[in-house]
Structure formats: C-alpha cells, structure tokens
MARVEX-518791 format. One record per residue: residue number from 1; residue in one letter; chain; z, x, y of N, C-alpha, C in turn. Coordinates in steps of 0.2 Angstrom, whole numbers, plus 2048, in hexadecimal, padded with zeros to 3 digits. Atoms other than C-alpha are relative to their C-alpha. Layout:
BEGIN
   k r c n_z n_x n_y ca_z ca_x ca_y c_z c_x c_y
 NUM A A   Z   X   Y    Z    X    Y   Z   X   Y
...
***
This chain:
BEGIN
   k r c n_z n_x n_y ca_z ca_x ca_y c_z c_x c_y
   1 M A 802 806 7FA  7FF  7FF  7FF 7FF 805 807
   2 L A 7FE 7FC 7FA  805  80F  80C 7F8 803 800
   3 N A 805 7FE 7FD  7F5  817  809 7FB 7FC 801
   4 L A 805 804 7FD  7EA  807  80C 7FE 800 806
   5 Q A 800 803 7F9  7F3  803  81C 7FE 808 803
   6 L A 800 7F9 7FB  7F1  816  823 7F8 801 7FF
   7 G A 807 801 7FF  7DD  814  81D 7FD 7FC 802
   8 I A 801 807 7FD  7DB  803  825 801 803 809
   9 R A 7FF 7FD 7FA  7E4  80B  836 7FB 807 802
  10 H A 806 7FA 7FC  7D8  81B  838 7FA 7FB 7FF
  11 A A 808 803 801  7C7  810  832 801 7FB 805
  12 V A 803 802 7FC  7CA  804  840 804 804 806
  13 G A 7FE 7FC 7FA  7D4  80F  84D 7FB 804 801
  14 K A 805 7F9 800  7C3  81B  84C 7FA 7FB 804
  15 Q A 806 806 7FE  7B8  808  852 7FC 802 804
  16 G A 805 7FA 7FF  7A8  810  858 7FD 7FA 806
  17 P A 804 807 7FC  79B  804  864 7FE 7FC 7FB
  18 I A 803 805 806  795  7F5  85B 7F9 7FD 802
  19 T A 804 804 7FD  784  7ED  85C 7FE 7F9 7F9
  20 L A 7FF 807 802  77F  7DC  854 7F9 803 7FA
  21 D A 807 7FF 802  76B  7E4  84F 800 807 7FC
  22 L A 7FF 7FC 806  772  7EF  83F 7FA 805 7FE
  23 K A 804 7FC 804  767  7FD  838 7FF 7FF 7FA
  24 S A 7FF 800 807  763  7FC  826 804 803 7FC
  25 S A 7FA 7FC 804  76B  80A  821 807 7FC 7FF
  26 A A 7FA 801 800  77A  803  827 805 7FA 7FB
  27 F A 7FD 806 804  77B  7F6  819 7FE 804 7F9
  28 D A 804 7FC 805  774  804  80B 808 800 7FC
  29 P A 7FA 800 807  783  803  7FA 801 807 803
  30 K A 7FD 7F7 7FD  782  817  801 805 802 804
  31 E A 7FD 7FE 7F9  789  815  812 807 7FE 7FE
  32 K A 7F7 7FF 803  79C  81A  810 803 805 802
  33 V A 7FA 7F9 7FC  7A9  826  818 804 7FF 7FD
  34 W A 7FA 800 802  7B3  82E  80F 806 804 807
  35 T A 7F9 7FD 7FB  7C5  835  818 802 804 7FC
  36 R A 7FC 7FC 807  7D0  841  80E 805 7FF 805
  37 F A 7FA 801 801  7E3  83C  812 805 805 7FF
  38 P A 7F9 7FB 803  7EF  84C  80F 806 7FF 803
  39 P A 7FB 803 7FE  800  849  810 803 804 80A
  40 E A 7FE 7F9 7FA  803  858  81E 7FC 7FB 806
  41 G A 808 802 7F8  7F5  84F  82B 7FB 805 7FC
  42 S A 808 7FE 7FF  7E3  853  82F 7FE 800 806
  43 K A 803 801 7FA  7D9  855  83F 800 7F9 802
  44 Y A 805 807 800  7D3  843  83C 808 7FA 7FE
  45 T A 7FC 805 803  7E2  83C  833 809 802 800
  46 P A 7F8 7FE 7FE  7F8  83B  836 803 803 7F9
  47 P A 7FB 7FD 805  804  843  82B 803 7F9 7FA
  48 H A 7FC 807 801  80C  835  81E 805 804 7FA
  49 S A 7FA 800 806  817  834  80E 7FD 7FD 7FA
  50 S A 805 801 807  80B  831  802 7FD 807 7FD
  51 C A 803 7FD 803  801  839  7F6 7FA 803 803
  52 D A 807 800 7FD  7F2  841  7FB 7F9 7FE 7FB
  53 F A 805 805 801  7E4  836  7FB 7FA 801 803
  54 R A 806 7FE 7FE  7D1  835  7FF 7FD 7F7 802
  55 W A 802 808 7FE  7CB  822  808 7FA 800 801
  56 K A 808 802 7FE  7BC  81A  809 7FD 7F9 802
  57 D A 801 808 7FB  7B3  80E  815 7F9 7FE 7FD
  58 Y A 807 802 803  7A3  805  80E 7FE 7FC 804
  59 C A 804 805 7FD  796  800  819 803 7FF 807
  60 P A 7FD 800 7FD  7A3  805  827 7FD 7F8 806
  61 Q A 804 802 7FA  796  7FE  837 7FF 7F9 7FE
  62 V A 801 809 804  792  7ED  82C 807 7FC 802
  63 F A 7FA 802 7FE  7A5  7E9  82D 804 7FF 805
  64 R A 7FC 800 7F9  7AC  7EE  83C 7FA 7FA 805
  65 T A 804 806 7FA  79B  7E2  845 802 7F9 7FC
  66 L A 7FE 805 802  7A2  7D5  838 805 7FD 803
  67 R A 7FA 802 7FC  7B2  7D5  840 7FE 7FD 807
  68 K A 804 804 7FC  7A9  7D3  84F 7FF 7FB 802
  69 L A 802 809 7FF  7A0  7C5  84D 805 7FB 7FC
  70 F A 7FB 802 801  7B0  7BF  845 807 7FF 803
  71 K A 7FD 800 7F9  7B9  7C1  856 806 803 7FE
  72 V A 7F9 7FE 802  7C5  7CB  84D 804 806 805
  73 D A 7FC 7FA 7FB  7D2  7D6  859 800 806 7FC
  74 A A 7FF 7FB 804  7D1  7E7  853 807 802 801
  75 A A 7FA 7FE 7FE  7E4  7EA  85B 804 7FC 7FA
  76 D A 7FC 802 805  7EA  7DB  850 7FF 7FE 7FB
  77 Y A 801 7FC 807  7E1  7E0  840 802 803 7FE
  78 M A 7FB 7F9 803  7EA  7EF  840 807 7FD 7FF
  79 L A 7FA 800 803  7FA  7E9  843 803 7FA 7FB
  80 S A 800 805 808  7F6  7D8  835 802 805 7FC
  81 L A 801 7FC 807  7F3  7E6  828 805 806 800
  82 C A 7FD 7F8 7FF  7FB  7F6  830 808 801 802
  83 G A 7FC 7FF 7FD  80B  7F0  838 808 802 7FB
  84 D A 7FB 7FE 804  81E  7F2  831 802 7FB 7FA
  85 Q A 804 804 805  81C  7E3  827 7FC 802 7FA
  86 A A 803 7FB 805  81A  7EA  816 7FB 7F7 7FF
  87 L A 807 805 805  809  7DE  80B 806 7FD 7FE
  88 R A 7FF 804 809  80E  7D2  800 7FE 7FF 7FB
  89 E A 806 802 803  80A  7D3  7F1 7FE 7F7 7F9
  90 L A 7FF 805 804  804  7C2  7E7 7FC 801 7F9
  91 S A 804 7FF 807  801  7BE  7D5 7F8 7FD 800
  92 S A 806 802 802  7EF  7BB  7CF 801 7F8 7FD
  93 P A 801 804 806  7EB  7AA  7C9 7FA 7FE 7FD
  94 G A 804 7FE 806  7DC  7AF  7C1 801 805 7FC
  95 K A 802 7FB 805  7D5  7BA  7B6 7FD 804 7FF
  96 S A 801 7F9 7FE  7CF  7C9  7BF 804 804 7FD
  97 G A 7FC 7F9 800  7DC  7D3  7BD 800 802 807
  98 S A 7FE 7FC 7FA  7DC  7D6  7D1 807 7FD 801
  99 F A 7FB 7FF 7FA  7EA  7D9  7DD 7FE 7FD 804
 100 F A 803 804 7FB  7EB  7CE  7E9 808 801 806
 101 Y A 7FA 800 7FC  7F6  7D2  7F9 7FE 7FE 808
 102 L A 801 802 7FB  7FA  7CA  809 804 802 806
 103 T A 7FB 7FE 7FA  800  7CE  81A 805 7F9 803
 104 S A 7FC 804 7FE  80D  7C8  824 801 7F9 804
 105 N A 801 803 7FA  807  7BE  82F 7FA 7FA 7FB
 106 D A 803 806 804  7FC  7B4  820 7F5 802 801
 107 Q A 806 7FF 7FD  7EC  7B9  829 7FA 802 7FC
 108 Y A 804 7FB 803  7E3  7C6  81F 804 800 7F6
 109 M A 7FD 800 805  7E3  7C6  80C 7FB 808 7FF
 110 I A 803 7FA 804  7DF  7D7  801 7FF 7FF 7F9
 111 K A 800 800 808  7D6  7D5  7F1 7FD 808 7FE
 112 T A 801 7F9 803  7D6  7E5  7E4 7F8 7FE 7FD
 113 M A 807 800 7FF  7C2  7E6  7DF 7FF 805 7F7
 114 K A 802 7FC 805  7BC  7ED  7CE 7F8 801 803
 115 K A 806 7FD 7FE  7AC  7F8  7D3 7FA 7FE 7FD
 116 S A 806 803 801  79F  7EE  7CA 801 7FA 806
 117 E A 801 803 7FB  7A5  7E4  7D5 7FF 7FE 808
 118 V A 803 7FB 7FB  7A3  7ED  7E4 7FA 7FF 802
 119 K A 80A 802 800  792  7EE  7DE 7FB 7FD 804
 120 I A 804 807 7FF  78D  7DE  7E0 7FF 7FD 807
 121 F A 7FF 800 7F9  796  7DC  7F0 7FC 802 807
 122 L A 806 7FC 7FC  78B  7E9  7F8 7F9 7FE 801
 123 K A 808 800 802  77B  7E4  7F1 7FF 7F8 806
 124 M A 801 809 7FD  780  7D0  7FC 802 803 805
 125 I A 7FF 7FF 7FA  786  7DA  80B 7FC 7FE 806
 126 R A 806 800 7F9  775  7D9  817 801 7F9 7FE
 127 A A 800 807 7FF  773  7C7  812 808 7FA 801
 128 Y A 7FA 803 7FD  785  7C3  815 801 800 805
 129 Y A 802 7FF 7F8  783  7CB  826 7FD 7FA 804
 130 N A 805 803 7FA  774  7C3  82C 803 7F7 7FE
 131 H A 7FE 805 801  77B  7B2  825 808 7FE 807
 132 V A 7FB 803 7FA  78B  7B3  831 7FD 802 806
 133 R A 804 800 7FB  780  7B9  83D 7FD 7F9 806
 134 A A 803 804 800  776  7A9  83C 803 7F9 803
 135 F A 7FB 806 802  785  79D  838 805 803 806
 136 E A 7F7 7FD 7FF  795  7A0  845 804 7FE 7FC
 137 S A 7F9 804 802  79E  791  83D 7FE 800 7F9
 138 T A 802 800 807  799  798  82C 807 7FD 7FC
 139 L A 7FA 800 804  7A7  790  81E 802 806 7FB
 140 V A 7FE 7FA 803  7A5  7A1  815 805 805 800
 141 T A 7F8 7FD 7FF  7B4  7AB  810 7FC 805 806
 142 K A 801 7FB 7FC  7B5  7B8  81E 801 806 7FD
 143 F A 7FC 7FA 802  7B6  7CA  818 7FE 807 806
 144 F A 7FF 7FC 7FA  7BA  7D8  825 800 808 7FE
 145 G A 801 7F7 801  7B9  7E9  81C 801 801 7F8
 146 L A 7FF 7FF 809  7B7  7F0  809 800 807 7FF
 147 H A 7FE 7F9 800  7BF  800  805 802 803 7F9
 148 C A 7FF 800 80A  7C5  809  7F6 805 808 804
 149 V A 7FD 7FB 801  7D4  818  7F4 7FF 801 7FB
 150 K A 800 7FD 808  7D5  824  7E8 805 806 801
 151 L A 7FC 7FD 800  7E2  82F  7E6 7FE 808 7FD
 152 A A 803 7F8 801  7E0  842  7E4 805 802 7F8
 153 G A 7FD 7FD 806  7E6  84E  7D5 7FC 7FD 7FA
 154 A A 803 802 806  7E4  84B  7C2 7FE 7F9 7FE
 155 N A 800 808 800  7E6  838  7C4 7F9 7FD 801
 156 Q A 807 804 7FB  7D6  834  7D1 7FE 7FA 7FC
 157 K A 800 808 800  7DB  823  7CF 7FB 7FC 806
 158 K A 802 803 7FD  7CF  818  7D8 802 7F7 802
 159 V A 7FF 809 7FE  7D5  807  7E3 7FA 7FD 803
 160 R A 803 803 7FD  7C7  7FC  7E9 801 7FA 802
 161 F A 800 806 7FF  7CB  7EF  7F3 7FD 7FB 807
 162 V A 802 802 7FC  7C4  7E3  800 806 7F8 804
 163 I A 7FC 802 7FD  7CC  7DB  80F 7FC 7FA 801
 164 M A 804 807 7FE  7C8  7C7  815 805 7FB 801
 165 G A 7FE 805 7FE  7CE  7B9  81D 805 7FC 7FA
 166 N A 7FB 806 805  7DD  7AD  815 7FD 7FB 802
 167 L A 801 807 801  7D5  79C  811 807 7FD 801
 168 F A 7FB 805 800  7E7  796  811 805 801 806
 169 C A 7FC 7FF 7FA  7ED  79C  822 7FF 7FC 805
 170 S A 801 807 7FD  7ED  78B  82D 806 7FE 802
 171 D A 7FB 801 7FD  7F7  783  839 801 7F7 7FD
 172 Y A 7FF 806 801  7F4  773  830 802 800 7F7
 173 S A 7FA 800 806  7FC  76C  81F 7FB 7FE 7F9
 174 I A 806 801 806  7F1  770  810 803 7FC 7F9
 175 H A 7FC 804 804  7F4  761  803 7FD 802 7F7
 176 R A 802 7FE 807  7E8  769  7F4 7FB 805 801
 177 R A 802 7FA 802  7E2  77A  7EE 7FC 800 7FB
 178 F A 804 800 807  7D3  77C  7E5 7FD 809 7FD
 179 D A 806 7FC 802  7CA  78A  7DC 7FA 7FE 7FD
 180 L A 804 802 802  7BA  787  7DA 7FB 805 7FE
 181 K A 804 7FB 801  7AD  791  7D2 7FA 800 7FD
 182 G A 809 802 800  79B  787  7D0 802 7FD 7F8
 183 S A 801 7FF 808  7A1  786  7BB 805 7F8 7FE
 184 S A 7FA 806 801  7A9  776  7B2 802 802 7F9
 185 L A 7FC 7FC 802  7AD  781  7A4 807 802 800
 186 G A 7FA 7FD 7FF  7C0  780  7A1 804 7FD 809
 187 R A 7FD 800 7F9  7C1  77B  7B3 804 7FA 801
 188 T A 7FA 806 7FE  7CF  76F  7B4 806 802 800
 189 T A 7F8 7FB 800  7E2  772  7B7 802 7FB 7FB
 190 D A 7FD 800 805  7EC  770  7A9 807 7FE 802
 191 K A 7F9 803 7FE  7FB  768  7B1 7FE 7F7 802
 192 P A 7FF 808 7FE  801  754  7B0 7FD 800 808
 193 Q A 800 802 7F7  7FD  74A  7C2 805 7FF 802
 194 T A 7F8 801 7FC  80F  749  7C4 800 807 802
 195 E A 7FF 7FA 7FE  80F  75B  7C6 7FD 805 805
 196 I A 803 7FD 7FC  803  75F  7D1 801 7FE 805
 197 D A 7FD 800 7F6  808  764  7E4 7FB 803 803
 198 E A 805 7F9 7FD  800  76D  7F1 7FF 806 7FF
 199 Y A 7FE 7F8 800  805  77F  7EB 7F9 7FE 7F8
 200 T A 804 7FF 805  7F9  77A  7DA 7FB 801 800
 201 T A 806 7FB 7FD  7EA  784  7D8 7F9 7FA 7FA
 202 L A 804 803 803  7DE  776  7D3 7F9 801 7FE
 203 K A 807 7FF 800  7CB  778  7CC 7FB 7FD 800
 204 D A 808 802 7FD  7B9  772  7CB 801 7F9 800
 205 L A 800 808 802  7BD  762  7C1 805 7FB 803
 206 D A 7F8 804 7FC  7CD  75D  7CB 7FD 7FE 809
 207 L A 804 804 7FB  7C0  75A  7D9 7FC 7FC 800
 208 N A 804 807 800  7BC  748  7DA 7FF 7FC 805
 209 F A 801 805 7FA  7BA  744  7ED 7FA 7FE 800
 210 V A 806 800 7FF  7AC  73E  7F3 800 7FF 80A
 211 F A 7FF 800 7F8  7A8  743  807 7FB 7FD 803
 212 R A 803 802 7FB  7A3  73B  816 801 802 806
 213 L A 7FF 801 7F9  79D  740  825 7FD 801 805
 214 Q A 804 800 7F9  798  740  835 7F8 801 801
 215 K A 806 7FE 800  786  741  837 7FD 808 803
 216 H A 803 7FA 7FD  785  750  843 803 806 7FC
 217 W A 7FD 7FD 803  792  757  839 7FD 803 7F8
 218 Y A 805 800 805  786  754  82A 7FB 806 801
 219 Q A 806 7FC 800  779  75C  831 801 808 800
 220 E A 7FB 7FA 7FD  784  76B  838 801 804 7F8
 221 F A 7FE 7FE 805  788  76E  825 7F9 800 7FC
 222 Q A 807 800 800  776  76C  820 7FD 807 801
 223 R A 803 7FC 7FE  770  779  829 805 805 7FF
 224 S A 7FA 7F8 7FD  77F  786  82A 7FF 802 7F7
 225 T A 7FE 7FF 80A  77E  785  812 7F8 800 801
 226 G A 807 802 805  76A  783  812 800 80A 7FF
 227 T A 801 7F9 801  769  798  813 804 804 7FC
 228 A A 7F8 7FA 805  77A  79D  806 7FE 7FF 7FB
 229 S A 802 7FE 804  770  7A0  7FA 800 806 7FC
 230 F A 7FE 7F6 802  775  7B3  7F9 804 7FE 7FC
 231 W A 7FB 800 804  783  7AD  7F3 801 7FC 7FA
 232 S A 801 803 807  77F  7A4  7E3 805 7F8 801
 233 R A 7FE 807 800  787  793  7E0 807 800 804
 234 K A 7FA 800 7FD  798  799  7E6 803 800 806
 235 I A 800 803 7FC  796  797  7F6 7FF 7F9 801
 236 S A 801 80A 801  791  783  7F4 808 800 800
 237 W A 7FB 7FE 800  7A2  785  7ED 805 7FE 804
 238 T A 7FD 800 7FB  7AB  78A  7F9 800 7FC 809
 239 I A 800 807 7FC  7A3  780  807 805 7FA 800
 240 V A 7FB 808 802  7AB  771  7FD 803 800 800
 241 F A 7F7 802 7FE  7BC  775  7FE 801 803 806
 242 W A 7FE 800 7F7  7BB  77A  811 7FF 7F9 800
 243 L A 800 808 7FF  7B5  767  810 805 7FE 7FD
 244 V A 7FA 802 803  7C4  763  806 804 801 805
 245 Y A 7FA 7FD 7FA  7CE  76D  813 801 7FE 804
 246 I A 801 803 7F9  7C7  767  822 800 7F8 803
 247 L A 7FD 807 800  7C6  756  81F 808 7FF 800
 248 G A 7FB 803 801  7D6  753  819 806 803 805
 249 T A 7FE 7FE 7FC  7DD  75D  828 801 7FE 807
 250 L A 802 807 7FA  7D2  751  835 804 7FA 7FE
 251 G A 7FF 807 802  7DB  743  82A 7F9 7FA 7FF
 252 I A 808 805 804  7C7  73D  825 801 7FD 7FB
 253 G A 7FF 803 805  7C8  731  818 7F8 805 7FC
 254 Y A 806 7FD 803  7BE  73A  809 801 7FF 7F6
***
C-alpha cells in the first residue's frame, strides 16, 4: 500500500501539459514509464521506509488527459489516494481473485489486475478515450490510472492495478446493487427474498425491471450508447445498472 501511494504521488505530481488531441504513440501498449524507488531516495524520488521497488505507469499521457476530461483535481486526487488515512481493503465478491482497495472518502477504488487483463485493457484504451471525448455524460466506468509495482530482489513480484471511480459513492440512498455481466448462466442470487437488502449483490437474472424514460432522456441514452461496442456487451449492462441507480435516486417509477 505504501509503494502504491508513493508511486501515485510521484506520477501525479510531475503532471505536464495536457492536450486532448493525443498522438497515436500515446495509446501504444508499449508506452510506459519505469521509475525506481530506492529506500534512501534518489534525484526524483523521496526516501521511504518500504523496500526497494520499481513503479510503472502505463500510457501516462492518456490517463492524465482522462483525469482532465473527468474534471479530477490533481491535488484532491492525490489527497484521496495518498493522504494520511490508510486505504481500506475490501473482500472481493467475485471469482477473479482480485484485491480491492477503497479510499477513505469512498471516491476511488483500486483493483488489482492480472497481466492478461492489463493487455486487453490497453488494447481498448484508444476506443475508450475516444468514447469519453465524444460523450461527456457517459455512464461507462471512469478509469484514472493503470500502474504496476515491482519489488526488487529475488522475489521480483509484480502487482498491477487500475484506479477507477467508485460507482457507489453517492449522496443518494442506494436500495439495490447489481453485479451485471451480460450472462444468464448462474446469474441469480442464492438468497431468499426476505434476506435481500441494500447491501446484497444481485445478479443479471434478478434484474426484472421495465424502464420508462422521458423522450429526450431516451434519445440521449441512445446517442451515448450507440458507439459503445468497443467494450463489448458489458458496457450495456453497466448502463442498465446506472439506469436502475439513477431512476431510483430520482424517484422515477420503473
């Protein structure tokens, strides 16, 4: 956790000029920056109490610009992720084996990733960036950074992780939560109806609502989701989740 916070502070702190029209090279999966963090410190890194490690930023210019598009203040971002309050580790409700960390203000979530997942993510990053630029009010999950911590020495262990916005950080009361994958195989909760509450993670087959939107909302929904095929079917399910959330918080019947 300390390595992670040191790396983020370094990466965000050296933020350079931002341009929306990025060059093709910025999206290259090989576009990455390595930084070594020796315990005694260096010309570019502070001394620290952790072990010697290396820090990798994937496509740093892309994620720097994405944070700008998402109107993320660099100081607030660093304070949330690297402040005095420790990150909270969450137990994973899925089968991926990933670890999840949540910031103390609930704004940001950190998820560890496998090498294969990182490769797929980087292949989609250009299309994701173009989508975010085209649709300012997109309902797609907001990603702010992709990084890797590599321990020095014989261990050489690598931990890859992505920083994203927390979907459940809201001033509104959330009465239903869904983990939607676009599949029907085994996609139902095993809890009886009497035991389901606002903290239960429901699945695809538990989503049995009919949505009725105002015409201009429906037209905007169609416009903003018509080009989301780059993220396969999962984006559609993410949007359905957000519709459940938004309509519920606005008190609109469904």
